[in-house]
N, C-alpha and C positions, 0 to 999 in steps of 0.2 A: 566526619566529613561534612562540610557545608553542602546543602542541597540547592539545586538550581531553582530560581524563582522567576516566573514570567514577568515581562515588562509591564503588563497591564494594558497594553494597546490592543484591546480585544477585537476591535473592528478590523485591524490589520491582520490579527490572528485568524479571524473568520474568513477574510478574503484569501489568505494563503491556503487555508484549509479547503475552501471551495475550488481553488486552482488544483490542489492535490486530487480532489474528488474527480474533477474533469478528466485529468490524465489517467488516473487509476481506473475510471469507468470505461475509457475508450481503448486502453492498451490491450486488454484481453482479446478484443476484436482483431487488432493487428497481429497479436500472437497467433491466433487461430489461422489467419491467412498465411503468415510467414512459415509456420510449421508444416505447411504442405510441401515446402521445398528445402527447408533447413532443419537439421536435427536439433533436439532440445538443448543439448549441452553447448553447441555452437551458438545458439541464440543467447544463452546466458553469457557466454564469453564475449560476444561482440558488443553486447550492451555495456558490460563492465569495461571492456577495452576502450571503446569510443568515449564513454563517460570519463574514465580515468585519464585518457590522453587530454581531453578538453580541459577538465578541471585541474589536472596536474600541470599542464602548460601554464594555466592562469596562476597557479600557486608559485611556480618557478619564476614567472615574470614579476610577481609581487614580492618575491623573497620570503614566502611563508614557510618554507621547509624548516627553517630554524626554530619554528614554534614547537616542534616535537622534541627538541633537545632538553635533557635534564628533567624530564617528567618523572613523578613518583610511580611506584609499582601499581598503585590503585588506578592511575590513569591508563596504563597499558592493559590492565585487566579489563577495564571498561571497553577499550578499543577491541580487545580480543573477543569479548562477548558480542559486540556489534558486528564484527566480521563473521563470526561463526553463525550467529542468528540469521544474518542476511543471506549467507551462503545456503543454509538449509531452506530458508524461505524460497529463494529463487529456484533451486533445484526441484523441490517438491511441487511448487506452483506450476512450473512450466511442463513438468511431466504430467501433472493432473489435468491441465487444460487441454492436453493432447487427446484425452479420453472423455472429456465432458464438454459442455457448452460454455461460452464466455459468461453468461449470466449465472449458471449454476456454480461456476468457480467463484464468482464474486459473492454469491449468497453464503457459501461455506466459509470464505475467508473472513466474513464479518464476525466470526467467532473470536477473532483476534482483538476486536475493539473493546468488548466488555473486559477482556483480560488486561488491556492497556489501562482502561479506566480504573480497574481494581488495583493494578500496580501503582497508579498515580496516587490513589488514596492511601495505600499501605506504605509506599516508599517516600513519596513527596508530600505526604500529609495534606493532600487536597481534601476538601470536604464536599459531599453531595447534599444539596438541599432537597426538600420533598419533591420539587418539580423534576429535578434530575433523576431521582429514583423512579418516579412515575414514568419519565421519558425512557429510561433504560429498560423498564419493564415492557413498554410498548415496542421498543426496538427488538427485544428478544422474541416477543410474541409475533411481531410482524415478520421477522426473519424465519421463524418456524413455519408460518403459513406460506410465505413466499417460496421457501425451499421445498416444502411438500408439494406445492403446485408445480414447481420446476422439475422436481424429480419425476412426478407422474407424467409430465410431458415428454421428458427424456426417454423414459421407459417405453412409452407408446410409440416413440419414433425409432425404437430399435437400438437404443444405446447399450450395447453389450458390455462395454467396459465402464459403465457409469459408476459402479461401486468402487472399482480400483481408482478411477480418476478422482472421485469424491474423497477417498481416503488420503490420496496424495495432497490434495488442496487443503484438507483439514490439518494435516501435519504441518503444511507451510504456515497455516494460521496460528498453530500452537507455538511455533518457534519464533515467529516474528515479533511478539511483544518484547523479547529480549533486546532486539535491535532498537526498537522505539524508545524504551526506557533508558537504555545505556546512552543513546544519542542525546536524550534530554539532559542527562547529568553532564555529559561531555561539553554541552553548550556553555558551561561555566568556564571552560578553558579554551575552546576552539569555536570558530564560526562554522556554520552549516557547510560551507564550501570546503573548509579544511577537513571536516569529519568525513564527508562523502568522497572527497578526493583520495584520502588515505584508504578508505574501505574499498572503493572501486579499484584502485591500483593493486592492492593485495589480492583481491578476488580475480582480477584479470590475469595475473601471473599464475594463480592457483588453477584456473580453468584452462589455461593454454594447452597443456598436454592432452586434454580431452576434446578440444575443439578441432574443427575441420574448416579452416578459413577459406580453402579453395572452393568450397561449396558456394560461397557468396558470389564467385565470379560467373556462375551459370544462371543467376537469377534473372527473371524477366522484370519488366518495369513495375508491375503491380506488387510483386513480392519484394523488390528492392524498396518500394515505398513503404510497405508494411514493416520491414526491418528498420528503416530509417525512423519511422514513427515510434517504434518500440524504444529506440535509443533516446529520441527526444523526450518521450514520456517518462522514461526511467530517470534521466538526469533532472528534468524540470520538476517532476512530482516529488522526488525525495528532497530536493533543495527547498521547495515550498513547504513540505511537511516539517522539515527541521526548523524553518523560519516560523511556522505557526507555533511550534513548541516554545520558541523564544519569547513569544508575545502573549500566549494564552495557556490556560491550564490544559494538561494532557488529557484529562477526563472529558473536557468539552470538545477538544480536537477529535478524539476518538468517537464521540457521539455523532458529530457531523459526518465523519467518514463513513458512518453506517448507511448513509443514503446512496453509496456508490453503486450497489447492484441495480437500483431503480434506473439510474442513468445508463448502466450497461445495457439493459433491455432496450432502452430508447436508441442507443448507438447501434445495436444489432439490427433493429427495425430500419434505421436510416440506411445502413450499408446494404441491407437486403433490398430495399426500395431502389437504391441507385445502381446496384450491381447484384442481381439475384444469384448469379453463378458463384459469387465469392462467399456468401454467407446465407445459411438457412435461418428463417425467423424463429424466435423463441415462442414456445407455446404457453401463453399466460392466460388464465381464466379470470373471471370476475373475483374469485376467491384470492388468486394471486395478487391482483391489483389492490384488493382490500388490505392484504399484507403489506404491500408497498406504501399505502397511505399511512398505515400504522408506523412503519419505519421512518418515514419523513416527519410525521407528527412527533414521534418520540425523540427524533434527533433535534427538532426545533425546541422541544421542552428541555432536553438535557443540556443544550448548548447556549440558549439565549435567555432563559429565565434566570433571574438573579435574586439573591437575598435582598431584603429591604435594608438590612444592616450589613455593612462591610464585614466580610468573614475574617479579616485579619491575615497575617502571614500564612501563605500556602492556600488560602481560600479564594473565593471569587473576588476579582478586582472591583 
């Protein structure tokens, strides 16, 4: 099977990746607020249902549904992997964030990005130069420091379910690379809108029996806003993420996404400053911020440093 190759428009890929980071960094804050009044499975369903309706309507209007006809078995296997991986990711992630802090959930989820980078090397034959390996090492070290600092702060704050929540988020991180890599290969046949429209539609139907849509009718303004932002972030982030894969190597996209928890901490601090009753601040020490600097620096090295000589097919553009 021919493998997907990025277009080489790396600055567009970087811009789409940063847009993904923005929404991924801020949506755990909205999750935490929404889960005060909405159960986890209803939150999963409403995001897929709203996203599926919006994208599905666009696909029907454009006549894109015929794109799925006559596809080979390998195509449907990739779609099945994408659906199953994203289903597991969303369920474990939203159960985990109920019992841990937004920043801690993001720290743990970063375990998925080295796996995506490794998958890109093994499956798509992408190549890491010495700067990328150095950057990935800095990312792993920074995440370990940042997570240790966040864990200490959570336990000091009396987080009784921290271990359970952390385990759930870690499971979500381990299954998510299946979606990311399957989606990248599917970009040979479909647009990012078509892929996400199909996946969202299937998962909206799958989660409907578990959801309680009537709960949404009793929400106040702040919690409606939180649910609405979760929907917006879900659709926009995943479309931008797929678009980034179309133009840039998966390993570099994954490296940039590793800075997400740093921006989550900043988002939590901003919400706490504006509305202290909605969100408690994260407890980050100087050691934690040192880890954050390592993450950002490693991400810059892994994503922006290029070989002096073109790497050829599958390598850096």
